[in-house]
C-alpha positions in Angstrom: 4.3 4.9 -116.1 6.1 7.8 -114.0 2.5 8.2 -112.2 2.3 4.8 -111.5 5.5 4.9 -109.7 4.7 7.9 -108.2 1.5 6.5 -106.9 3.6 3.5 -105.8 5.9 5.3 -104.1 3.1 7.3 -102.5 1.5 4.0 -101.3 4.7 2.9 -100.1 5.1 6.0 -98.0 1.4 5.8 -96.6 2.0 2.4 -95.6 5.4 3.7 -94.1 3.2 6.1 -92.2 0.5 3.5 -91.1 3.3 1.0 -89.8 4.9 4.2 -88.0 1.4 5.1 -86.7 0.8 1.6 -85.5 4.2 1.4 -83.8 3.4 4.7 -82.1 -0.1 3.1 -81.3 1.8 0.2 -79.9 4.2 2.2 -78.0 1.3 4.5 -76.6 -0.4 1.6 -75.7 2.4 0.1 -73.8 3.2 3.5 -71.9 -0.7 3.5 -70.9 -0.3 0.0 -69.6 2.7 1.3 -68.0 0.9 4.3 -66.4 -2.0 2.2 -65.5 0.1 -0.9 -63.5 2.1 2.4 -62.1 -1.5 3.8 -61.1 -2.5 0.4 -59.8 0.9 0.3 -57.7 0.2 3.9 -56.4 -3.1 2.5 -55.6 -1.9 0.0 -53.6 0.9 2.0 -51.9 -2.2 4.3 -50.6 -4.4 1.8 -49.6 -1.2 0.5 -47.7 -0.8 3.8 -46.0 -4.3 4.1 -45.4 -4.2 0.9 -43.5 -1.0 1.9 -41.6 -2.7 5.2 -40.9 -5.6 3.4 -39.3 -3.2 1.1 -37.4 -1.2 4.2 -36.2 -4.6 5.7 -35.0 -5.4 2.4 -33.1 -2.2 2.8 -31.4 -2.9 6.2 -30.5 -6.0 5.7 -28.9 -4.9 2.5 -27.3 -2.0 4.6 -25.7 -4.4 7.4 -24.9 -6.3 4.7 -23.1 -3.2 3.6 -21.4 -2.5 7.0 -20.2 -5.7 7.9 -19.0 -5.6 4.6 -16.8 -2.3 5.7 -15.6 -3.4 8.8 -14.7 -6.5 7.4 -12.9 -3.8 5.0 -11.0 -1.8 8.0 -10.1 -4.8 10.0 -9.1 -5.7 6.7 -6.6 -2.3 6.5 -5.2 -2.3 10.1 -4.4 -5.6 9.8 -2.7 -4.1 7.0 -0.9 -1.4 9.1 0.6 -3.5 11.0 2.7 -5.5 8.3 3.7 -2.5 6.5 4.7 -1.3 9.2 6.7 -4.7 9.7 8.6 -4.5 6.0 9.5 -0.9 6.7 10.9 -2.2 9.5 12.7 -5.2 7.3 14.2 -2.9 4.7 14.9 -0.4 6.9 16.7 -3.3 8.7 18.8 -4.6 5.2 19.9 -1.0 4.4 21.1 -0.8 7.6 23.1 -4.5 6.8 24.5 -3.1 3.1 25.3 -0.1 4.7 27.0 -2.2 7.1 29.0 -4.4 4.1 30.0 -1.3 2.0 31.1 0.0 5.1 32.9 -3.2 5.5 35.0 -3.2 1.6 35.7 0.2 2.0 36.8 -0.9 5.0 38.9 -3.6 2.8 40.3 -1.0 -0.1 41.0 1.0 2.0 43.0 -1.7 3.4 44.9 -2.7 -0.3 45.8 0.7 -1.2 46.5 0.9 2.0 49.2 -2.6 0.8 50.7 -0.9 -2.9 50.9 2.3 -1.6 52.6 -0.1 0.6 55.3 -2.3 -2.8 55.6 1.1 -4.6 56.6 2.5 -1.9 59.1 -1.2 -2.1 60.6 -0.7 -5.8 60.5 2.7 -5.4 62.3 1.6 -3.2 64.8 -1.3 -5.6 65.6 1.0 -8.2 66.0 3.2 -6.2 68.8 0.0 -5.4 70.6 -1.2 -9.1 70.6 2.4 -10.1 71.7 1.9 -7.6 74.9 -1.2 -8.8 75.7 0.2 -12.4 75.7 1.4 -12.0 79.1 -2.3 -11.6 80.8 -2.8 -15.3 81.5 -2.6 -19.0 80.1 -6.3 -18.8 78.4 -5.8 -15.2 77.3 -2.2 -15.9 75.8 -3.4 -19.0 74.1 -6.1 -16.7 72.6 -3.3 -14.1 71.5 -1.1 -16.7 70.4 -3.8 -17.9 67.9 -4.4 -14.0 67.1 -0.7 -13.7 66.6 -0.6 -16.5 64.3 -3.4 -15.3 62.3 -1.7 -12.1 62.2 1.3 -13.5 60.9 -0.4 -15.3 58.4 -2.3 -12.1 57.4 1.1 -10.4 57.3 2.6 -13.2 54.7 -0.6 -12.7 52.6 -0.2 -8.9 52.6 3.8 -9.5 51.9 2.7 -11.8 49.3 0.3 -9.3 47.8 2.9 -6.6 48.0 5.6 -8.6 45.9 2.6 -9.7 43.6 1.8 -6.0 43.1 5.6 -5.1 42.6 6.0 -7.6 39.8 2.5 -6.4 38.2 3.9 -2.7 38.3 7.4 -3.9 36.7 5.0 -5.7 33.8 3.3 -2.8 33.3 6.3 -0.7 32.9 7.7 -3.1 30.6 4.5 -2.8 28.6 4.5 1.1 28.6 8.0 1.0 27.3 7.1 -1.4 24.7 4.0 0.8 23.7 6.2 3.9 23.5 8.6 2.2 20.8 5.5 1.0 18.9 4.3 4.7 19.1 7.8 6.2 17.8 8.0 3.4 15.1 4.2 4.4 13.8 5.1 8.0 13.9 7.9 7.2 11.7 
């Protein structure tokens, strides 16, 4: 009877150990499932970090491309500066050449005006000679009067030409002053 109780007690203890082992097995299984969930979450975080890393790499490449484009634009602008300076120098040189041409034209107009004044003086002298010849007789006088009238008309034409020459010189002087101002603006 004592052995049966001992065996029963041993059986109960064995059953208790088995229940304890089963409970430990369940707890271990729970821990493993928890660890598996944590591993899954960690894997998800790593995949998310990898995606963010790829997106960051894409942004960096895009920024690098934009930097390269900005650098290209800066180099193009830098090259445009000397070209613009060359254009301004060319415009200034053209302005100076135009000014020289206008000064040359002004000199020619001045010489033409001098020639017209000389012709006017000659016309006046011819008119005086014709008036002196007027006393030589009625027919000669009539011819001389006709010649005198023609001389007067010629003198009038010469005076008109002289006035036109002076007006032309004034216009050229105004154009020359305007060109000089434009050249000064281009030089700035």
